[in-house]
C-alpha positions in Angstrom: -0.3 0.3 -0.2 1.4 3.4 -0.9 0.9 6.6 1.2 0.2 9.6 -1.4 -0.3 13.0 -0.1 -4.1 12.1 0.6 -3.6 9.4 2.7 -1.4 11.0 4.9 -3.4 14.0 5.1 -6.4 12.1 6.3 -4.2 9.7 8.4 -3.1 12.7 10.2 -6.6 14.2 10.7 -7.7 10.9 12.1 -4.7 11.0 14.6 -5.6 14.1 15.1 -9.2 13.6 15.9 -8.4 10.5 17.9 -5.5 12.7 20.2 -8.5 15.0 20.9 -11.4 12.6 21.9 -8.9 11.3 24.5 -8.1 14.3 26.0 -11.8 14.9 26.1 -12.6 11.7 27.7 -9.5 12.2 30.4 -11.0 12.5 33.9 -10.6 15.2 35.7 -7.6 16.4 37.5 -7.7 15.4 41.6 -9.0 18.5 43.4 -7.2 18.9 47.3 -9.3 19.3 50.0 -7.1 21.2 51.8 -6.5 25.2 51.5 -3.5 26.2 49.6 -2.3 28.6 52.1 -2.7 26.5 55.5 -2.8 23.3 54.6 -5.7 22.7 56.3 -8.5 20.5 56.1 -11.6 22.3 54.5 -15.3 21.2 55.1 -17.0 20.9 52.2 -20.1 23.4 52.7 -22.1 21.7 50.7 -22.3 18.9 53.5 -24.6 19.0 56.2 -23.2 19.1 59.7 -24.1 16.7 62.2 -25.9 19.6 64.0 -27.9 20.7 60.9 -29.1 17.2 60.5 -29.9 16.7 64.0 -32.5 20.3 63.5 -33.7 18.9 60.0 -34.6 15.0 61.6 -36.6 17.3 64.7 -37.9 19.8 61.7 -39.7 16.6 60.8 -41.5 15.3 63.5 -43.5 18.9 63.9 -47.1 18.4 64.4 -46.3 15.3 66.0 -48.5 15.1 69.8 -47.0 15.7 73.0 -47.0 12.3 75.1 -45.1 12.0 78.5 -42.4 9.8 78.1 -43.0 10.1 74.3 -39.5 9.3 71.9 -40.6 8.3 68.8 -43.0 9.6 66.3 -45.3 7.0 66.5 -45.7 7.1 70.2 -45.3 11.1 70.5 -42.7 13.4 71.9 -42.2 15.1 75.5 -39.6 17.9 75.2 -36.3 15.6 75.8 -37.6 12.6 74.0 -37.5 15.0 70.8 -33.9 16.2 71.6 -33.1 12.1 72.3 -34.8 11.0 69.0 -33.4 13.5 66.9 -30.0 13.0 68.2 -30.0 9.1 68.2 -30.8 9.1 64.1 -27.7 11.3 63.2 -25.8 9.1 65.3 -25.2 11.0 68.5 -26.5 9.5 72.1 -27.9 11.9 74.8 -28.9 11.2 78.3 -32.9 10.6 78.4 -34.3 13.8 80.7 -33.8 17.8 80.1 -32.2 17.7 83.5 -29.6 15.5 82.5 -29.3 17.0 78.9 -28.2 19.8 80.4 -26.1 18.7 82.9 -24.2 16.8 80.6 -24.2 19.0 77.3 -20.8 21.3 76.8 -22.6 24.7 78.0 -22.9 27.3 75.1 -23.7 31.2 75.9 -27.2 32.2 74.4 -25.0 35.0 72.0 -23.2 32.0 70.7 -26.5 29.6 69.6 -26.1 27.7 66.9 -28.6 26.1 64.9 -28.6 22.3 66.6 -27.5 23.7 70.1 -29.8 23.2 73.0 -31.9 25.6 75.4 -33.0 24.4 78.8 -35.4 25.9 80.6 -36.5 26.0 84.2 -40.5 25.8 83.6 -41.4 24.6 87.5 -39.1 24.7 89.8 -35.4 25.1 90.2 -34.2 22.4 88.2 -34.3 22.2 84.5 -37.2 20.4 83.3 -37.9 21.2 79.3 -35.2 21.5 76.4 -35.8 22.3 72.7 -33.5 22.7 69.7 -32.2 26.0 68.5 -33.2 26.8 65.0 -31.7 29.8 64.4 -33.5 33.4 64.0 -34.5 33.2 68.2 -36.4 30.4 67.5 -36.3 26.9 69.0 -38.2 23.3 68.5 -39.9 21.9 71.0 -42.7 19.2 72.3 -44.4 22.1 74.4 -46.8 19.6 76.9 -50.4 17.5 77.2 -52.6 18.8 74.3 -49.5 20.4 72.4 -47.9 19.2 69.0 -44.2 19.6 68.4 -43.5 23.5 67.0 -41.7 26.5 67.1 -41.4 28.9 69.8 -39.8 32.1 70.6 -37.1 32.4 73.0 -38.3 36.3 73.3 -41.5 35.2 74.4 -42.0 37.0 77.7 -42.8 33.3 78.6 -39.6 31.6 77.3 -37.8 34.2 78.4 -38.1 34.5 82.3 -37.6 31.1 82.5 -34.4 30.2 80.4 -31.9 28.3 82.0 -29.1 28.2 79.4 -27.7 26.3 76.2 -25.5 23.3 75.7 -24.0 21.5 72.6 -23.5 17.5 72.2 -22.1 18.0 69.1 -18.9 19.8 67.8 -19.8 22.7 65.6 -17.6 22.4 62.3 
C-alpha cells in the first residue's frame, strides 16, 4: 500500500481526532481538600453538619403530638424525647431527661447559639425540666406540653425568656 499525499492527510486528521477525543475523555485532575495557603482540611460546605442533620430530623417531627415519656414519632414526644430521638437518628447519644441533658451538654452562651444547639428552661421549679432545639432566628423547636404538638417557639416570648436557664450542645460545630 503506497501512501500518497491524500492518504497522509487523512491519516494525520484521524490521529488528531483520536488525540482530541482522548483528551476530552480524560478523568478530571484531582482536587485537593486542603487550603492551599495553610494546608488545613477544608470542610465541604455542601455537606450538612451533624447539627444541621439533627435540626432537620427534629423539624420533620413538627405536628407530632406531645406525650409524656414519648420518644418516637409513632408514640409522640415529650421535650427530652424529641431531643434524644433527633440526636440518636444522627448517631449521637444523649441522656433521656432534660435535666441530665443540661448537666452533660457542653455549655454555650446565649449569644453563641447555633442551629442544632439545645436551649434549657426551668418551667416548674429550680431544676431544668424543659428543652428545645435551637432553629436559628431566635426560634427553637420543642414538644411543648399535654395537648400540644412539636412546634416552634420564640426565645423572646416573655414566658420562655423568664424561664431560660442556658444552652448547650452535644456535637462539635464544624
